[in-house]
C-alpha positions as CSV (number, residue, x, y, z in Angstrom):
1,X,29.6,143.2,142.2
2,X,33.3,143.9,142.9
3,X,35.4,144.3,139.8
4,X,39.1,144.0,139.2
5,X,41.2,146.0,136.6
6,X,44.8,144.8,135.9
7,X,47.1,147.6,134.8
8,X,50.5,146.7,133.3
9,X,53.0,148.2,131.0
10,X,52.4,145.1,128.8
11,X,49.0,144.3,127.3
12,X,50.1,140.6,127.3
13,X,50.9,140.7,131.0
14,X,47.6,142.4,131.9
15,X,45.6,139.9,129.7
16,X,47.6,137.0,131.2
17,X,46.9,138.0,134.7
18,X,43.2,138.3,133.9
19,X,43.3,134.9,132.2
20,X,44.8,133.3,135.3
21,X,42.5,135.0,137.8
22,X,39.5,134.2,135.6
23,X,40.1,130.5,136.2
24,X,39.3,131.2,139.9
25,X,36.2,133.3,139.2
26,X,33.0,131.8,140.5
27,X,31.1,134.4,138.5
28,X,31.2,136.9,141.4
29,X,33.4,139.6,139.8
30,X,34.3,141.3,136.5
31,X,37.9,141.2,135.4
32,X,39.4,143.6,132.9
33,X,42.9,144.2,131.5
34,X,44.3,147.7,130.8
35,X,47.8,147.0,129.6
36,X,50.1,148.8,127.2
37,X,49.4,151.9,125.2
38,X,46.6,152.5,122.7
39,X,48.9,151.9,119.8
40,X,50.2,148.6,121.2
41,X,53.5,149.7,122.7
42,X,54.9,148.9,126.1
43,X,53.8,151.6,128.5
44,X,50.7,152.8,130.3
45,X,47.8,155.0,129.3
46,X,45.6,156.9,131.7
47,X,42.8,157.0,129.1
48,X,43.0,153.2,128.6
49,X,42.9,152.7,132.4
50,X,40.0,155.1,132.8
51,X,38.0,153.3,130.1
52,X,38.6,149.9,131.8
53,X,37.6,151.3,135.2
54,X,34.4,152.8,133.7
55,X,33.6,149.6,132.0
56,X,34.2,147.6,135.2
57,X,32.2,149.9,137.4
58,X,28.8,148.6,138.3
59,X,28.0,150.6,141.5
60,X,30.4,148.6,143.7
61,X,34.1,149.0,144.2
62,X,36.7,148.6,141.4
63,X,40.0,147.1,142.7
64,X,43.0,148.1,140.6
65,X,46.2,146.0,140.6
66,X,49.1,147.8,138.9
67,X,52.6,146.5,138.1
68,X,55.4,149.1,138.5
69,X,56.3,152.8,138.5
70,X,54.3,154.8,136.0
71,X,51.4,152.3,136.0
72,X,50.6,153.7,139.5
73,X,50.9,157.3,138.3
74,X,48.8,156.6,135.2
75,X,46.2,154.9,137.4
76,X,46.1,157.9,139.7
77,X,45.7,160.2,136.7
78,X,42.9,157.9,135.4
79,X,41.0,158.1,138.7
80,X,41.3,161.9,138.6
81,X,39.7,161.9,135.1
82,X,36.7,159.8,136.3
83,X,33.3,161.0,137.4
84,X,33.7,161.7,141.1
85,X,31.0,159.1,142.0
86,X,32.9,156.4,140.1
87,X,36.3,157.6,141.4
88,X,35.1,157.2,145.0
89,X,34.7,153.5,144.4
90,X,38.2,152.9,142.9
91,X,40.8,151.2,145.2
92,X,44.4,150.9,144.1
93,X,45.6,147.7,145.8
94,X,49.1,147.4,147.1
95,X,49.6,143.8,146.1
96,X,51.4,141.7,143.5
97,X,49.6,141.8,140.2
98,X,49.2,138.1,139.5
99,X,49.1,136.7,143.0
100,X,47.0,139.5,144.4
101,X,44.5,139.4,141.6
102,X,44.1,135.6,141.9
103,X,43.7,135.8,145.7
104,X,41.3,138.7,145.4
105,X,39.2,136.7,142.8
106,X,39.1,133.7,145.1
107,X,38.2,135.9,148.1
108,X,35.4,137.6,146.1
109,X,33.8,134.1,145.8
110,X,33.7,134.0,149.6
111,X,32.8,137.5,150.6
112,X,31.5,140.7,149.0
113,X,33.5,142.9,151.5
114,X,35.9,145.0,149.6
115,X,38.0,145.4,152.7
116,X,38.4,141.6,153.2
117,X,39.1,141.1,149.5
118,X,41.8,143.8,149.6
119,X,43.3,142.4,152.8
120,X,43.6,138.9,151.3
121,X,45.3,140.4,148.2
122,X,47.7,142.5,150.3
123,X,48.5,139.4,152.4
124,X,49.6,137.6,149.2
125,X,52.8,139.7,149.4
126,X,54.0,137.5,152.2
127,X,52.9,134.1,150.9
128,X,55.9,131.9,150.4
129,X,56.2,130.4,146.8
130,X,58.9,127.9,147.6
131,X,59.2,125.8,150.6
132,X,62.7,125.4,151.7
């Protein structure tokens, strides 16, 4: 089962993205938030991200959506701290956090192919939000 981890500088943003994506989950994926620091501040924590990835890992790929700047660096550090078998299944997805996670969740209800799920999420970067 594909899993998704949302990484944000804000615990509320990560939890909110998980909440929205969960509305589209047909039971095919596990969604976890890894936002903020251990002590509740705005920021990122490689350890918190590593723990979320470890919890999400079920033998299949774990797709990670991260917001900005150091969340990417912290995610890369977290992956380096993982058991190599788990790390080999982590994919950092270059897509918007909310839109990408929602689209990935929908796509995971259609296919189990990580490549197709990732491509759908990446394609969300070009989806128009406003018609005009």
